N, C-alpha and C positions, 0 to 999 in steps of 0.2 A: 578809631571811633564805629571798626568791626564791631570789636568787646561791647561795643558800648553799647548800639543799636539788636546787636545778640541777645546781650542780658534785657535791655528796657525794653522793649520791643517782638523781636520773635521767640525767643521763651515763655514771656508770660500769654500770650495771642495760642503760643500752641500745650499747653499748660489746662490754658480757655477752655481751646480747644475737644481736648483728652476729655478734664473734665466732664464737657456736657456731656460728649459721644458719650461716659462709661455710663452719666448720668442715664443721657435714656434708655439704654442699655439694663443698668440696674432696676430701674423704672419699670419695662417691656416683662422681666424676670418676675418680679415678686405677682405682675398684675398673671402671669401665666401659676408661679406655683398656690396665688391665689386661687384663683378659679381650678387650680386639681386640685389644691384641697377642698372645695367646698363642692365637688364632685363627688373627691370619693366620700366625702361626709354622708352625703346625700344618698350613695352605692350601698353604702354599709345601712347605713335606717334604712331604708329599703327593703332589703334582702331581708333583715332582720325582724321584719314589725309587721310587712307587707299582710296583710289579710288570707291569701293562699298562697300555696310555694310557688317560688319564682326559677326561672333557670336563669345564674348570674352573663352563662357567657351569652343566652343569646338575647339579654338585656342590653346585658356592653358591644353585642355585633349594632344590634338596632341605635344604638346609642350614635356608637362610629359612622355607619351609616348616613344616618340626619345628618349629621356636624358638617360631613367631608360631601352631602347633597345641598348645600348653601352654595356650594363653590361653580365648583363644574363639573358635570357626571367624566370628567378623565379622570383625578385627583381619587382614586381610590383605595381601599385597604385593600391587603391582599393574605387573606390564611392563604397556611399547607400548600393545600389545592391549585389558588391559585399563583403558586407563586411557579408551581410546577408546566400550568397551560400557559404560564404567560414562558416561559422557558423554550417551549416548542411550536412555541408562536413564534420563539427570532430564533430556532434553530434547523425544526423542519423535523428532527429527531426524538425515537419515542416506541416504545415497545407494546405488544399492543395486536386487536385486530384487525386494523386496517383502510378503520371508516370511521366516516365522518356520524354522528349518534345525539339526539339530541334526547333529553332529561327529563322523565312528567314524574308527575310523584306515584303511578302503577305502571311505566312499562319503560324501556330505551325505546327511541325507533332511529329505524339505521336513520339516515339523511342520505348518506351516499358511501355506499360503497366504493376503497378505493383497486383498480382492475390490478390485475390478476395477486392479491395479497392471502392475509390469509380467510377475511372475510369471505370476498369476492369465492374463493377457492370452495369455503364451504358449502358453500350456496343462497346465503343471504343475500337477500335484493332490499333495495328503496324503497321504506317504507312498511318491510318489516316489524313485529315488534314483540320487543326479546322480553318478557313477562317473571322470566328468573337467570338465574344466573351458578349456575352447579348447584346447588341445595339450598340458595337464598332467593325467596318473590322477593321479590323488585318491589314493591307495594310496601312491605314492611320492614326494609331499609332504608334509612329516615338520611344518611350524609356522606351523599355525594354518590349515587350508584351507579355511574359510570365509570367511578373506578374498580369495581370488578372485574372489569372487564382489558384492565390491565395485571401486568405479571410479567416473570421471567421467559427471555427465549426459551421458545424449545417448549414454554410449559403451554399445556394444554386444559380447557377448560369447554363444562359442556351450557349448552343455553336453548329457552326451550321459549318458542313462538309460536309469533300470532302469524301466519299470512292469509287475508280474507278472508276469517275467521275461525281459518282451520290452525288448529295444533299442533307442531311438530320440534321435532329434534335434531338438533345439530351439535359436531365438536369441532370447536376452532382452536390451527395452534399456531400462539403466538408468534410476533415476530418482531425485526429491530423492523420498525415500517419510517419513509426517508420522507420525509413531503415537498415537494421539486417547491426552489421562487417561481421558475417557468417550466412551468407543467408540460407545454408544445412550445414548438418551431417548426417550420414548415415552407416552401414555399408555397404562397397562393397562385404566379405563373412564373416562367422563366427567368426573371426578371425582381420580384417585387415579395423581397422576406416579411414574413409573420411573425412578431416573437412574442408571447403572451407573459409578463409577469404579473404573477396574483395573488404576492406580500412578497415585502422587503423584507424578509431574515437575515439568516447572515450567508446563507449562501446569494442573495441575488445578483451581487453583482457579477460574481463568477462565470455565474448562468448564464445569463444575461452575455454577459459579455463572450463564452461559450456560443452560442447561439446566432452571437450579432459571428460572429471568424466563422462558424460554418458555416451561412448564409452565406458569404460573402463568396466562399471557400466554391460553392455550389453553385455565384453566376446572381447571386441576389444584386442588384444594380439600386436595391431604393427601398429603404425602414419602415414597416408596419409595425407600432411598438401598445398593444396591447396592455394600455392596464385600468378598466373598467372592473368592478367591483374589488380594488384592491382597496385592505384602506387603508395602507400605510407600515406603518412599524420603526426596523429604522434609517437614526435620521443620516448616515453615515455609508450606508449603503445608495441612498436615494444623490448623496455626494458624487456618490462614482459614477452609478448610473450614466451622471450628465454628462462626466469626465470623460466618457466613449465618446461621443459626438462633439465634447467642447476642448478650447486647448487646455491646456498645462496652468496655472497661474488665474483662470477666471472663474469672479466674484459665484458664489450659486448662491448661495442663503447666509442672512444675517439673523442670529437669535437673539433681542434685548429684552431683559429683565428687571425688577430693582434688585435684585441681589448682580450686583459687580462680574465675580466670575462666572454666568453665568451668560452676559454680554456674549458673546461672539462674531467672528464674521468663517465665514467657509468659503474656501477655493478650494478646484481644483489641483490634487497633486503629481496626477502618472500624464506624460502625454496620450494621446485617443489613442481609434480606431482609426479612427473618419472620423475629419469635420464637415468634410460637402453632401456625402450622404445623403439623396433626400430622403427626411425623416417624416412621417404623419403618426403621434400619437391620441391612440383614442379613449378618452376620457367617459361618468356619466353619472351618477349622481351619487356612484356607493364609493367613484373615486375618491379619497381621502389623505391628509398626512402629509406621508412622504409624496402618494400620490401627487397629491395637490407640489411638493416642493418639487416635481421630476419635472412635469409640465406647466406650472409657473416660468420657469428659470430656462424652459426650452423653450418658451413665449418671451421672453421676454426677451429672452439673448436672439430674437430670428432663428432659429434655428428649427424651429419643426414647425407645421401646422394642425392643431387643436380643432377634432372632428370631432363627435358627441354631443353629450349636454352638460350644463352647467357640474361642474365640481359639488363634492360635500361642504364645503367652508371649514376644516379645521384649521385652524395656524397656530397652535398652542401645542409646545412639545413638554414634550413630561419625561424625568427622573423616574425612574426608583431610588425607594429607601430603605435598607435594610432597619426589621424589627428586632425584638427579642425572640425567642420559640419557633423560630424560623418562619417567618411574617414580612410583609414587607407593607409600604403603602407608597403608592407611586402618585408622584405632587407636577402640577404645572408649574413650571418654575421657568419658561415665556413662551413669550411668541416669537413666530418667524416669518421672518420678509422677505422676498426674491428681488432676482438685480436690481429691478425696478423701484422701488425702493417698497412692495403692493404688502399689503398683510388680511388676507384671506378668510379672515375667519369671519364667518357669517354671521355667528347666533355671542350675544354680546349679556353672561349671564351676573357681569356686573351691578346691571341693570334691566330688575323683571315685570313683565306686567302685577295687575289686581290679581291674581292667578299664580303669579307665583313662579310661569312662565320668561324663561329667558326670551330676548325681543331681540326680533332680527335687527339688521342691519337697514334703515329702511334704504331705499334703491336709492333715492336726490340727498342720503348722507353718503353715498359711495364718490371719494378723490379716484381724480383723475391720475396718472402715472405715461410712466412714454414706455416703449421698449427700445434697445438698442439702434435702429429705424426709425424710428420714432411712429411706431401705432399708436394707437391710444389703451391704456388697460385698464378694470380699473378695481380697487379694492373691498372686501367688506362683500363679499357671497361668492366666496371659490370663485375656480379658472373659469372665466369664460372662455367657452369654445373661437376658433377661427369659423368653423362649418360648425353653426346647430342639428342636430339628426339626432330623434327621439328626442319623449316631454321633459322638459326643459326646467319641468316642478313635481314633484310627489304630490299626489294626491295622498288623503289622511283616508278616502275610503279605499283606492286600492291597495294601500299601506296595513291594513286591517281584515284586508282579502291576503294577504301573504303570510301577515303576523298566526290569525288563523290559522294557519295551513291548509288555507284551500286547493290554496292552487302544487300545491306539493301533494295532498290525497289526492285530488283530481287525478293529479297525470301517473296515480299508482294506480288510480282506479281501470284510468284511458289503453295501458299495460299490459295489464289483464284479460282487457273486451276487448285490442285490434292484435292482430298479427300483424307485422309489418317488415315484408320483408327485404324493402329498400329502405333501410331510414333517410335516406341520402333522398328522396323523394317526398319527406313528409310539409305536406302545406294544410294547415287546420283551417276550415272552411268558416263560411256565417254560423251556417249547422254548428261545428264546433262549438261556437260562439253560442248559441244559442239553449248548444246544452250546457255547456257552461252555467250560464243565471240562473237556467232549471235548479240546477246542483247547490247552488248558493240559493238557493231557495231549499230545498228540499232539507238541505243542513242549517237552517231554521239560520242562514248570514244574517244577524243584525246591527248594524252601526249607528251608533245613536251622536249625532252630531251636534257641535258646541249650540250652534242655533236654535234647534232644539230641545237643550239641556233647559238656555234663556229661555225658549219659548214654554217649558214646560214649570218651570221656575216661576215665572209668570204669573200663569194660569191662578197654578198654586198660590201665591199673594193675591190672586182673588176673590180664591172661596173665602181666604181668610179676613176678606173684610167685602163679599157675600156679594156680590160684584160678575159669578162667573155664569148665574144663568142668562145675563146678554149676554156675555161674551163667547160664548161655549160655542155655539155654530164656527162662530167666524177660528175661534180654533182651529176646532177642529176638520175647517177649510184648510188652515192656511197647514197642518201637521199631513193632511192627505196632499197638500202642495209639496209640502220639504220630500215627503218621501216617494213622487212622480222627479224632481232633483236628485236624489241619489239616483235613483234607476237610471235616469240619460249620462250622468257624471260616468260611473261604469260603465254607460255604451260612448262616453267619448273617450275612455280607456280602453278601447276594445285594441286597437294595437297592439300595445302593450303589455296588457294580461295577456295577448296573442304568444307576443312576445316569454313573456315569463312561461306562460302553457308548452311550449311546442322545447326552451329553452330543456325543463322536466320532464318534458317525458325522450327529447333525443335521447339523455344522459341513462333512459328505463336502460336502452336498446341498447345502446354503446360507451353509454360512457361518457365520463368527461374527456378523451382525446376521443373517442366520435363529435363530437361535440365542437369543436373547434375543427374541424373538417366541415361540417355541415355548416358554421358561416360559414367560414370559406367561400362558401357554394352563393351561404342566402342572404346573410349580414350586410346590409346597407349604410352599414355606418365601412366595413370593409371596401365594397363594391363604390364605395365615395370616396375612399383611401386612396386605392390600386385610382380612378378613372385620371384624381391628382396627382398621381404620383407619377403618372404615367406621360401629362403635358406640364412639360416643364416651363412653362411659358404660364401657365396656372399657377405653378406652386408659386412661383416668386411672385406671382400675386401678390396671392395669400402675403407676403409676409414681406413684400415693401407697400 
């Protein structure tokens, strides 16, 4: 009977399944091969017959990036330089001048020199504009001028740079540069430890582990973990950091994908350091990915009070895949879910508006989940803090101010026009904010809102329809009103902008190390965290 069942039923079903699975695969394979052949023939004909000279490399780069841009911003093609940059981000080690540098068409700008590294030792400061590296003029160098600053340890490079309009030179001796995942840890007071975790590279767990043990040895009985501005990184490091505070065998994160091998559950693997020590985690709108796994998991497990502003909302996981000629493609392979079951991805890249922009998940579409103690948490929009402090929503205008380097450049000018002996006493005033707004005007800062674009488009249409004579007066009044509204938005974001200015200015005088000491004295989130941690009933009230 078993043999009959096997021959007449099971084997045909199995064969049927294999046939259709194989056919589906063949159909996909044929479609892929077909599209590649079409593209190859198009690419050849274009390069052979186009009226002007073409650059095949540039064309292909544009084609690849345009294709991937239709998916999500995290699925990226990486050339050899990008692959090296990703390696540095994951390891924190490279050889160079020891500074964060921003590349422009005609210059390299020192964004932040690392204290006691070659650029700092050679006297370079934030805001210095490198125009020449050795004999090479940056403006004439096409491909990745920042690479000119790298080289073998101990080798020297001469740079020509501008500072406040004056041209100077410096010789920098390159060295091994190690970027710490934990750039600072110390005691805020006798019983409260403070740990800054700035990135999730492959040293994140080891350095956080060391910091936690050291602070406990110094007498810390409660901990503040600062994840503000941390863009994320390695998933495994995030799990191990959660493991410092929760027992072995605890579910931390689940990943789900259409590809079965990427469907995984991740549990803590080792014995923790301390499952009882009161813990506050600080986050902001730039805390993303692995930062959200740590903060989201600790919130779901009622293991920490989360303070700050809503996190970025990146619930997608990427994996690099090797390609030819040293290149890679980083592909979004899955979504991740915190212990309560929520995915905090905030943008839906697979449903876009008429402009092709990803749609933000609407609050009414958020789903409710429960923490271990039964507290309500939600998906769809990042990690929401238990205590909201700071701007909970980014403003397009403030983003434009930052992205145009106006905060950075103002801080540079401030440094060279103010002599501050005790930076910990620095407090920017209303007069400073007024001066900053004047700086925006003198530097021709302009930001066209989506509303203005729509109005200008409508007015242009009215011209074609010969209606503009009737509405021009009203149109000008509307535009004037919008400009006043933009000015008021800047005023509404005064506290946030002053915070950004203060941070940049403090770093000019005492570098990043000094900024964290400044935070411990002045930062409102650290003050609130310290207050909650010092009152056990208030602390446990948030968790219950």
